[in-house]
C-alpha positions in Angstrom: 102.9 -69.4 -4.1 101.6 -66.9 -1.7 98.6 -64.8 -2.8 99.2 -61.2 -3.6 98.2 -58.9 -0.7 98.5 -55.2 -1.3 99.8 -53.3 1.7 98.2 -49.9 2.4 100.1 -47.4 4.5 98.4 -44.6 6.4 98.7 -42.4 3.3 98.1 -45.1 0.7 101.9 -45.5 0.0 101.2 -48.3 -2.5 100.1 -45.6 -4.9 103.0 -43.3 -4.4 104.2 -41.6 -7.5 101.2 -42.6 -9.6 99.3 -39.9 -11.5 95.6 -40.1 -11.7 94.4 -40.9 -15.2 97.8 -41.7 -16.7 100.1 -44.7 -16.8 103.3 -42.8 -16.2 105.2 -42.4 -13.0 105.7 -39.0 -11.4 109.0 -37.7 -10.3 110.1 -38.7 -6.8 109.0 -36.1 -4.3 111.4 -34.7 -1.7 109.0 -34.6 1.2 108.4 -37.7 3.1 104.6 -37.5 3.1 103.1 -39.8 0.5 100.3 -38.2 -1.4 98.8 -38.1 -4.8 99.6 -35.6 -7.5 96.9 -33.9 -9.4 93.8 -31.9 -8.0 92.7 -34.4 -5.4 94.3 -36.5 -2.8 93.0 -39.7 -1.5 92.1 -39.5 2.1 91.3 -35.8 2.1 88.3 -33.6 1.1 89.5 -30.1 0.1 87.0 -27.2 -0.6 86.0 -27.2 -4.3 87.7 -24.5 -6.3 85.1 -24.2 -9.2 84.3 -20.5 -10.0 80.5 -21.1 -9.9 80.7 -22.2 -6.3 82.6 -19.1 -5.2 80.1 -16.9 -7.1 77.1 -18.6 -5.4 78.6 -18.2 -1.9 79.2 -14.5 -2.7 75.6 -14.0 -3.8 74.2 -15.6 -0.7 76.4 -13.4 1.5 75.2 -10.3 -0.4 71.6 -11.3 0.0 72.0 -11.8 3.8 73.6 -8.3 4.0 70.9 -6.8 1.9 68.2 -8.3 4.1 69.9 -7.0 7.2 70.2 -3.6 5.7 66.5 -3.5 4.6 65.1 -4.1 8.1 63.0 -1.0 9.0 64.2 1.1 11.8 60.8 2.7 12.4 57.5 0.9 12.6 54.5 3.0 11.7 51.0 2.4 13.1 48.0 4.3 11.8 45.1 4.9 14.2 42.2 6.7 12.5 39.3 5.5 14.6 37.9 5.6 18.0 39.9 4.1 20.9 38.4 0.7 21.6 39.6 -2.8 22.5 40.5 -3.6 18.9 42.7 -0.5 18.8 44.5 -1.5 22.1 45.1 -5.0 20.7 46.5 -3.6 17.4 48.9 -1.1 19.1 50.0 -3.8 21.6 50.8 -6.2 18.8 52.8 -3.6 16.9 54.9 -2.7 20.0 55.6 -6.4 20.5 56.7 -6.8 16.8 58.9 -3.7 17.1 60.6 -5.0 20.2 61.2 -8.4 18.5 62.7 -6.7 15.4 64.8 -4.3 17.5 63.4 -1.3 15.7 64.6 2.2 16.6 61.2 3.5 17.3 57.4 3.1 16.8 55.6 5.9 15.1 51.9 6.1 16.0 50.0 8.4 13.6 46.8 9.2 15.4 43.5 10.9 14.5 40.8 10.1 16.9 37.8 11.7 18.6 38.4 9.7 21.8 37.1 6.4 23.1 36.8 4.1 26.0 38.7 4.7 29.2 39.7 1.0 29.8 41.2 0.7 26.3 43.1 4.0 26.8 44.6 2.8 30.0 45.6 -0.5 28.3 47.4 1.4 25.5 49.2 3.7 28.0 50.4 0.7 29.9 51.8 -0.9 26.8 53.5 2.3 25.7 55.2 2.7 29.1 56.3 -0.9 29.1 57.6 -0.9 25.5 61.4 -1.4 25.2 61.2 0.5 21.9 60.7 4.3 22.0 57.2 5.5 21.0 56.5 8.6 18.9 52.9 9.8 18.8 52.2 12.1 15.9 48.8 13.8 15.4 48.5 13.9 11.6 47.6 14.7 8.9 46.5 18.4 9.0 43.0 18.7 10.3 43.3 15.7 12.6 42.7 15.7 16.3 43.7 13.8 19.5 40.4 14.3 21.3 39.6 13.0 24.8 41.4 9.6 25.0 43.7 10.7 22.2 45.5 13.4 24.4 46.2 10.8 27.1 48.0 8.6 24.5 49.8 11.7 23.1 51.1 12.7 26.6 52.1 9.1 27.3 54.5 9.0 24.3 58.3 9.3 24.6 58.0 12.0 21.8 54.8 14.0 21.2 54.4 15.8 17.9 51.5 17.4 16.0 51.1 18.5 12.4 50.1 22.1 11.6 46.3 22.6 11.8 45.6 19.8 14.4 44.3 20.0 17.9 44.3 17.9 21.1 42.4 18.0 24.4 38.8 18.0 25.7 39.4 15.0 27.8 36.8 15.4 30.6 35.4 11.9 31.4 31.9 11.2 30.3 30.5 8.0 31.8 27.0 6.6 32.3 26.3 3.8 34.8 23.8 1.0 34.7 21.5 -0.5 32.1 18.9 2.3 32.7 21.2 5.3 32.5 21.4 6.3 36.1 22.9 9.8 36.5 25.9 9.7 38.9 25.8 12.0 41.8 28.3 14.8 42.5 30.5 12.6 44.6 30.8 10.0 41.9 31.5 12.6 39.3 34.4 13.9 41.4 35.8 10.4 41.8 35.7 9.8 38.0 37.2 13.2 37.3 40.0 12.9 39.9 40.9 9.4 38.7 41.3 10.7 35.1 43.2 13.8 36.2 45.6 11.6 38.3 46.3 9.5 35.2 47.1 12.6 33.1 49.4 14.0 35.8 51.2 10.7 36.1 52.0 10.4 32.3 52.7 14.1 31.8 55.1 14.4 34.8 57.1 11.3 33.8 57.6 12.8 30.3 58.6 16.2 31.7 55.6 18.1 30.2 53.3 20.8 31.5 51.4 18.9 34.2 49.0 21.7 35.1 48.0 22.4 31.6 47.6 18.8 30.8 45.3 18.3 33.8 43.2 21.3 32.7 42.3 19.3 29.6 40.6 16.8 31.9 39.1 19.1 34.6 38.1 22.0 32.3 37.8 20.1 28.9 40.3 22.5 27.4 41.6 21.9 23.9 44.8 23.1 22.4 46.0 23.9 18.9 49.4 22.6 17.7 51.1 25.9 18.4 49.6 26.3 21.8 50.6 22.8 22.7 54.2 23.5 21.6 54.4 26.8 23.4 53.0 25.4 26.6 55.2 22.3 26.6 52.5 19.7 26.0 54.4 18.4 22.9 58.0 18.7 21.6 57.6 19.1 17.9 55.4 20.5 15.1 56.1 18.9 11.8 54.2 19.2 8.5 55.4 15.8 7.4 56.9 12.6 8.6 60.2 13.3 7.0 60.4 16.7 8.6 59.7 15.1 12.0 62.5 12.6 11.5 64.8 15.4 10.5 64.0 17.3 13.7 64.4 14.2 15.8 67.7 13.1 14.3 70.4 13.0 16.9 68.1 14.3 19.7 68.2 12.7 23.1 65.3 12.2 25.5 64.5 10.4 28.7 62.2 7.3 28.6 59.6 6.4 31.2 62.1 4.2 33.0 64.7 7.1 33.3 67.1 5.9 30.6 68.3 8.3 27.9 67.8 7.4 24.2 69.2 9.1 21.0 67.5 8.4 17.7 69.2 8.5 14.3 66.4 8.9 11.8 67.5 11.5 9.4 68.9 9.2 6.7 66.1 6.8 7.3 63.5 9.5 6.7 65.2 10.8 3.6 66.2 7.6 1.8 64.0 4.8 2.8 60.3 4.6 3.8 59.3 3.3 7.2 57.5 0.0 7.5 53.8 0.1 7.9 52.2 -2.3 10.4 48.7 -3.1 9.4 45.8 -4.7 11.1 45.1 -8.4 10.7 42.0 -9.5 8.9 40.4 -10.4 12.2 41.1 -6.9 13.6 39.8 -5.2 10.5 36.5 -7.2 10.7 36.2 -6.5 14.4 36.9 -2.8 13.9 34.2 -2.6 11.3 31.5 -4.5 13.1 32.3 -2.7 16.4 30.9 0.5 14.8 27.6 0.8 16.8 25.7 1.8 13.6 26.9 -1.4 11.9 26.1 -3.5 15.0 22.6 -2.1 15.2 22.0 -2.8 11.5 23.2 -6.4 11.9 21.0 -6.9 14.9 17.9 -5.6 13.1 18.5 -7.5 9.9 19.2 -10.7 11.9 15.9 -10.4 13.7 14.0 -9.8 10.5 15.6 -12.9 8.9 14.8 -15.1 11.9 11.1 -13.9 11.7 11.1 -14.9 8.0 12.4 -18.4 8.9 9.8 -18.9 11.6 7.0 -18.1 9.1 8.5 -20.3 6.4 10.1 -23.3 8.2 12.6 -25.1 6.1 13.7 -22.1 4.0 17.1 -22.5 5.7 18.7 -19.4 4.1 16.8 -16.8 6.2 17.5 -18.7 9.4 21.2 -19.1 8.6 21.5 -15.4 7.8 19.6 -14.4 10.9 21.8 -16.5 13.2 25.0 -15.3 11.7 24.0 -11.6 11.8 22.7 -11.8 15.4 25.8 -13.6 16.6 28.1 -11.0 14.9 26.0 -8.2 16.5 26.2 -9.9 19.9 29.9 -10.3 19.7 30.4 -6.6 18.8 28.0 -5.4 21.4 29.8 -7.6 24.0 32.9 -5.4 23.6 30.8 -2.1 23.8 29.0 -0.6 26.7 25.5 -1.7 26.0 22.3 -0.8 27.9 20.1 -3.7 28.5 17.0 -1.5 28.7 17.6 -0.6 25.0 17.6 -4.4 24.1 14.3 -4.7 25.9 12.9 -1.8 23.8 14.0 -3.4 20.6 12.3 -6.7 21.6 9.2 -4.7 22.5 9.2 -3.1 19.1 9.0 -6.4 17.3 6.2 -7.5 19.6 4.2 -4.4 18.6 4.8 -5.2 14.9 3.4 -8.7 15.5 0.4 -7.3 17.4 -0.3 -5.0 14.5 -0.7 -7.9 12.1 -3.0 -9.7 14.5 -5.3 -6.9 15.8 -5.2 -4.6 12.8 -4.9 -1.3 14.7 -4.7 0.7 11.5 -1.0 1.6 12.0 -1.1 2.6 15.7 0.9 -0.5 16.9 3.3 -0.2 14.0 4.0 3.4 14.8 4.6 2.5 18.4 7.0 -0.3 17.3 8.9 2.1 15.0 9.3 4.6 17.9 10.5 1.9 20.3 13.0 0.5 17.7 14.3 4.0 17.0 14.8 4.8 20.7 16.3 1.4 21.4 18.9 2.0 18.6 19.7 5.5 19.9 20.2 4.2 23.5 21.8 0.9 22.6 25.4 1.9 23.1 26.3 3.9 26.1 29.6 5.5 24.9 31.4 8.6 26.2 31.6 10.3 22.7 28.9 10.7 20.0 31.1 8.9 17.4 30.7 5.7 19.4 26.8 5.8 19.5 24.1 5.0 17.0 23.3 8.0 15.0 19.7 9.2 14.6 19.8 8.9 10.9 20.9 5.3 11.2 18.2 4.5 13.7 15.4 6.0 11.6 16.8 4.5 8.4 16.6 1.0 10.0 13.4 1.4 12.1 11.0 2.8 9.6 11.6 0.4 6.7 12.0 -2.6 9.1 8.7 -1.7 10.9 6.8 -1.4 7.7 8.2 -4.6 6.1 7.7 -6.6 9.3 4.1 -5.4 9.7 3.4 -6.1 6.0 4.8 -9.7 6.2 3.0 -10.5 9.4 -0.3 -9.2 7.9 0.2 -11.5 4.9 0.8 -14.5 7.2 -2.2 -13.8 9.3 -4.5 -13.3 6.3 -3.2 -16.6 4.8 -4.2 -18.5 7.9 -7.7 -17.0 7.8 -8.3 -18.2 4.2 -10.4 -21.3 3.7 -8.5 -24.6 3.3 -9.0 -26.0 -0.2 -7.2 -29.4 0.1 -7.8 -32.5 2.1 -10.8 -33.2 4.2 -11.1 -29.6 5.2 -11.3 -28.6 1.5 -14.4 -30.8 1.0 -16.5 -29.3 3.7 -18.9 -26.7 2.2 -18.5 -28.0 -1.3 -21.5 -28.3 -3.6 -22.1 -31.6 -5.4 -24.8 -33.7 -7.3 -26.6 -36.7 -5.9 -25.9 -39.6 -8.4 -28.5 -41.8 -6.7 -31.3 -41.4 -4.3 -30.0 -40.8 -0.8 -32.4 -42.6 1.6 -30.4 -42.2 3.6 -27.2 -43.4 1.8 -26.2 -43.3 -1.8 -23.6 -41.9 -4.3 -22.7 -38.2 -4.8 -20.4 -36.5 -7.3 -18.1 -33.9 -5.6 -14.8 -32.4 -6.9 -14.9 -34.6 -10.0 -15.1 -37.8 -7.8 -17.8 -40.2 -6.7 -18.2 -40.5 -3.0 -20.4 -42.6 -0.7 -22.7 -40.2 1.1 -25.3 -40.2 3.9 -28.1 -37.7 4.3 -30.5 -37.3 7.2 -33.0 -35.9 4.7 -34.0 -38.0 1.7 -32.4 -36.5 -1.5 -33.6 -37.6 -5.0 -31.1 -38.3 -7.7 -29.9 -35.3 -9.6 -30.4 -32.8 -6.7 -27.7 -30.6 -5.5 -26.1 -31.3 -2.1 -23.7 -29.6 0.2 -21.0 -31.5 2.2 -21.2 -30.9 5.9 -18.7 -33.5 7.3 -16.2 -36.0 6.2 -16.3 -39.4 8.1 -13.5 -41.5 6.7 -14.5 -42.2 3.1 -18.2 -41.3 3.6 -19.6 -37.8 3.3 -22.4 -36.5 5.4 -24.4 -34.1 3.2 -27.6 -32.0 3.2 -29.7 -31.0 0.3 -29.2 -27.5 -1.0 -32.3 -25.4 -0.3 -33.8 -24.1 -3.5 -34.3 -20.4 -3.7 -37.9 -19.2 -3.8 -38.9 -17.3 -6.9 -39.5 -13.6 -6.4 -43.0 -12.3 -7.3 -43.1 -9.2 -9.4 
């Protein structure tokens, strides 16, 4: 008897006509393709038809569409500070993010008194190279685009100002060298011509009033919002961001590379907010410590903390604080135009404070140190605008208390060193004791509550008072205490 061998056809014909889950045979099918009846067929994998699967797929599709619709068309950057390296990094990062996100435009809301020339040039280069149109908006009311700010305003694809704002006063103010050497007339002309050429370049490419823009550099002219609009330095005056978007909606303009762009921002401005692009934690910290006033305070506190550590070795906390503060100040000052002569003045101030404690000049050296520290703070940062320099109030508020505290602490340290030592061998010298036995020349004495071997060059009877002159190992060298002569009436 041959063993049973089931024969499988290409479509499992051995199971033709069988219903899954029943013992009954199905009706013969007219088509020649053998397949199973019911919901599934062996040898195939159809898409599930359960309702929850279809609902889940629909929800995922809706989420994707919602995420795509919620992507911001305008990226907003707020600059409410001086123009410095951190500002250039922040704006450059925002422009790169807008390009990666394919945003319609980047809106830079600016309120600045000015800043550093190198950082301004870097920002202009990034704006000109940006594939995303850039709108610079001087806002809110009362703001200004001073000095470096008007360069950035004129470099934008679209320049706008809020009512009650102003822009201009862009004449370059630079000082050279660590000892503030005044540039001659020829150097002044070179600096002025270089800045004027930069202004002409950006204004002409944007189709704005080149002569008037150049006058902001050569003559330090400043313009109100209405003057800037009438004389074609800007394109729009808008009291709000939404009004600016309404005016820009559907308007075309030429970019720096000559291409024409049309923005569609009306619905965006009315219905959805633009996306804010904020500074990173690193940029916020750097922006804070790069304030020259903060950097000067960090430097002064760090120096005082290091002095405390040197006078109390092993305290650890003052030394740690001093190192951290001085390194933070050094990092900030490295990004700012610093005068090395001012650093020398600050060091000289601390030397005068130390000399006051040693020589006791009755405040003369302390006063000189306070004056040097104040002048060093005022001259520490060589910036083109007052907002980037150490203020007089800050210099005095740091110098006077720091000078008095330093002189006081150094005085305490010096006086402590002059006090008589009261422990160890040095503490025994000069002490008065009692001879316990006759010293002729050696014997026993009682000093500081202890019995000592003692030697005296002069015989001393027991019970007499002695004074310790020297400590030689465990033996004291003593002399008798001279008895006072009675005073005759």
